[in-house]
Short mmCIF file of the C-alpha atoms (twelve columns), coordinates in Angstrom:
data_MODEL
# 
_entry.id   MODEL 
# 
loop_
_atom_site.group_PDB 
_atom_site.id 
_atom_site.type_symbol 
_atom_site.label_atom_id 
_atom_site.label_alt_id 
_atom_site.label_comp_id 
_atom_site.label_asym_id 
_atom_site.label_seq_id 
_atom_site.Cartn_x 
_atom_site.Cartn_y 
_atom_site.Cartn_z 
_atom_site.pdbx_PDB_model_num 
ATOM 1  C CA . MET A 1  0.291  0.205  0.043   1 
ATOM 2  C CA . ILE A 2  1.177  3.741  -0.816  1 
ATOM 3  C CA . VAL A 3  -0.345 6.829  1.529   1 
ATOM 4  C CA . ASN A 4  -0.239 10.432 0.167   1 
ATOM 5  C CA . LEU A 5  0.511  12.297 3.160   1 
ATOM 6  C CA . THR A 6  1.870  14.933 0.882   1 
ATOM 7  C CA . PRO A 7  -1.103 18.416 0.625   1 
ATOM 8  C CA . HIS A 8  -1.230 17.049 -3.434  1 
ATOM 9  C CA . GLU A 9  -2.164 14.179 -5.445  1 
ATOM 10 C CA . VAL A 10 0.969  12.484 -6.445  1 
ATOM 11 C CA . ASN A 11 0.416  11.338 -9.898  1 
ATOM 12 C CA . ILE A 12 3.205  8.718  -11.781 1 
ATOM 13 C CA . GLY A 13 2.303  7.758  -14.899 1 
ATOM 14 C CA . SER A 14 -1.279 7.070  -15.272 1 
ATOM 15 C CA . LEU A 15 -1.443 5.942  -11.568 1 
ATOM 16 C CA . THR A 16 -2.844 9.015  -9.405  1 
ATOM 17 C CA . ILE A 17 -2.327 9.003  -5.251  1 
ATOM 18 C CA . PRO A 18 -4.763 10.884 -3.785  1 
ATOM 19 C CA . SER A 19 -3.855 13.013 -0.431  1 
ATOM 20 C CA . SER A 20 -4.653 11.322 2.661   1 
ATOM 21 C CA . GLY A 21 -3.564 13.663 5.378   1 
ATOM 22 C CA . VAL A 22 0.082  15.949 5.953   1 
ATOM 23 C CA . ALA A 23 2.596  15.145 8.331   1 
ATOM 24 C CA . ARG A 24 4.701  17.986 8.832   1 
ATOM 25 C CA . LEU A 25 7.757  18.848 11.342  1 
ATOM 26 C CA . ALA A 26 6.462  21.131 13.827  1 
ATOM 27 C CA . ALA A 27 8.593  24.444 13.111  1 
ATOM 28 C CA . LYS A 28 9.966  27.257 15.434  1 
ATOM 29 C CA . ILE A 29 11.092 30.473 14.199  1 
ATOM 30 C CA . VAL A 30 13.675 32.195 16.405  1 
ATOM 31 C CA . SER A 31 16.235 35.401 16.201  1 
ATOM 32 C CA . ALA A 32 18.937 35.195 14.937  1 
ATOM 33 C CA . GLY A 33 20.385 38.577 14.988  1 
ATOM 34 C CA . ASN A 34 20.058 41.143 12.396  1 
ATOM 35 C CA . PHE A 35 22.128 42.716 8.996   1 
ATOM 36 C CA . GLU A 36 22.301 46.159 8.997   1 
ATOM 37 C CA . GLY A 37 18.783 47.091 9.998   1 
ATOM 38 C CA . VAL A 38 17.136 43.329 8.989   1 
ATOM 39 C CA . PRO A 39 16.090 40.762 11.271  1 
ATOM 40 C CA . LEU A 40 17.288 37.523 10.795  1 
ATOM 41 C CA . THR A 41 15.730 34.477 11.822  1 
ATOM 42 C CA . ARG A 42 16.435 30.907 11.999  1 
ATOM 43 C CA . THR A 43 13.651 27.909 11.436  1 
ATOM 44 C CA . GLU A 44 14.466 25.080 14.014  1 
ATOM 45 C CA . PHE A 45 12.328 21.985 13.451  1 
ATOM 46 C CA . GLY A 46 10.612 19.535 15.972  1 
ATOM 47 C CA . LYS A 47 8.628  16.129 16.179  1 
ATOM 48 C CA . PRO A 48 7.001  15.189 12.835  1 
ATOM 49 C CA . GLU A 49 3.108  16.013 12.913  1 
ATOM 50 C CA . GLY A 50 1.006  13.615 10.764  1 
ATOM 51 C CA . LEU A 51 3.322  11.118 10.387  1 
ATOM 52 C CA . PRO A 52 2.335  6.985  11.643  1 
ATOM 53 C CA . GLU A 53 4.399  4.469  13.050  1 
ATOM 54 C CA . ALA A 54 6.198  2.502  10.325  1 
ATOM 55 C CA . GLU A 55 3.794  -0.524 8.782   1 
ATOM 56 C CA . GLU A 56 5.073  -3.365 7.003   1 
ATOM 57 C CA . GLY A 57 3.611  -3.142 3.191   1 
ATOM 58 C CA . THR A 58 3.223  0.616  3.506   1 
ATOM 59 C CA . LEU A 59 5.550  3.362  1.644   1 
ATOM 60 C CA . LEU A 60 4.358  6.717  2.847   1 
ATOM 61 C CA . ILE A 61 4.982  9.988  0.678   1 
ATOM 62 C CA . VAL A 62 6.177  12.568 2.719   1 
ATOM 63 C CA . SER A 63 8.235  15.772 1.659   1 
ATOM 64 C CA . GLN A 64 11.441 15.987 0.987   1 
ATOM 65 C CA . LEU A 65 12.031 17.816 4.162   1 
ATOM 66 C CA . ILE A 66 10.767 14.899 6.820   1 
ATOM 67 C CA . LYS A 67 12.454 11.990 4.829   1 
ATOM 68 C CA . SER A 68 15.496 14.249 6.058   1 
ATOM 69 C CA . ALA A 69 14.672 14.525 9.283   1 
ATOM 70 C CA . LEU A 70 13.961 10.763 9.691   1 
ATOM 71 C CA . PRO A 71 17.082 9.198  8.051   1 
ATOM 72 C CA . GLU A 72 16.179 5.779  10.439  1 
ATOM 73 C CA . ARG A 73 12.558 5.834  8.585   1 
ATOM 74 C CA . THR A 74 12.803 3.102  5.336   1 
ATOM 75 C CA . ASP A 75 9.109  3.223  4.401   1 
ATOM 76 C CA . LEU A 76 9.256  7.052  3.999   1 
ATOM 77 C CA . VAL A 77 9.754  8.124  0.007   1 
ATOM 78 C CA . VAL A 78 9.397  11.501 -2.181  1 
ATOM 79 C CA . PRO A 79 7.825  12.039 -5.241  1 
ATOM 80 C CA . ALA A 80 11.262 11.708 -7.830  1 
ATOM 81 C CA . GLU A 81 12.195 12.443 -11.240 1 
ATOM 82 C CA . LEU A 82 9.576  15.937 -11.259 1 
ATOM 83 C CA . VAL A 83 7.958  16.418 -14.462 1 
ATOM 84 C CA . ARG A 84 6.521  19.378 -15.529 1 
ATOM 85 C CA . ASP A 85 3.911  21.061 -17.285 1 
ATOM 86 C CA . ASP A 86 5.113  23.893 -20.818 1 
ATOM 87 C CA . LYS A 87 4.984  26.723 -17.995 1 
ATOM 88 C CA . GLY A 88 7.465  24.822 -15.222 1 
ATOM 89 C CA . VAL A 89 4.516  23.907 -12.739 1 
ATOM 90 C CA . ILE A 90 4.599  20.491 -11.560 1 
ATOM 91 C CA . ILE A 91 1.948  17.649 -13.068 1 
ATOM 92 C CA . GLY A 92 3.960  13.655 -11.885 1 
ATOM 93 C CA . CYS A 93 6.349  12.639 -11.488 1 
ATOM 94 C CA . ARG A 94 8.449  9.384  -12.415 1 
ATOM 95 C CA . SER A 95 9.219  7.180  -9.899  1 
ATOM 96 C CA . LEU A 96 9.728  7.518  -5.472  1 
ATOM 97 C CA . GLY A 97 12.656 8.141  -4.032  1 
ATOM 98 C CA . ILE A 98 13.987 5.894  -1.421  1 
# 
């Protein structure tokens, strides 16, 4: 089974996988000083929200940010080999990256 936890449907060839909810990393913006009067901030990421535990036989499509934050999770995949239309808008992918 493949579960899509991104906010949009994922098209892989003729297969369309609708969104089944959204997994995100908790985020907090903290001050990092200023440069020539312009405020600088840093985003600190926390624990995932909306991400179920790993289940044998199930792949979870997530954002690259979540996949990178949890390298030990072998059930997380991301849309890969993106396909764009003539205006540069992503319309699908050719594979899922592990």
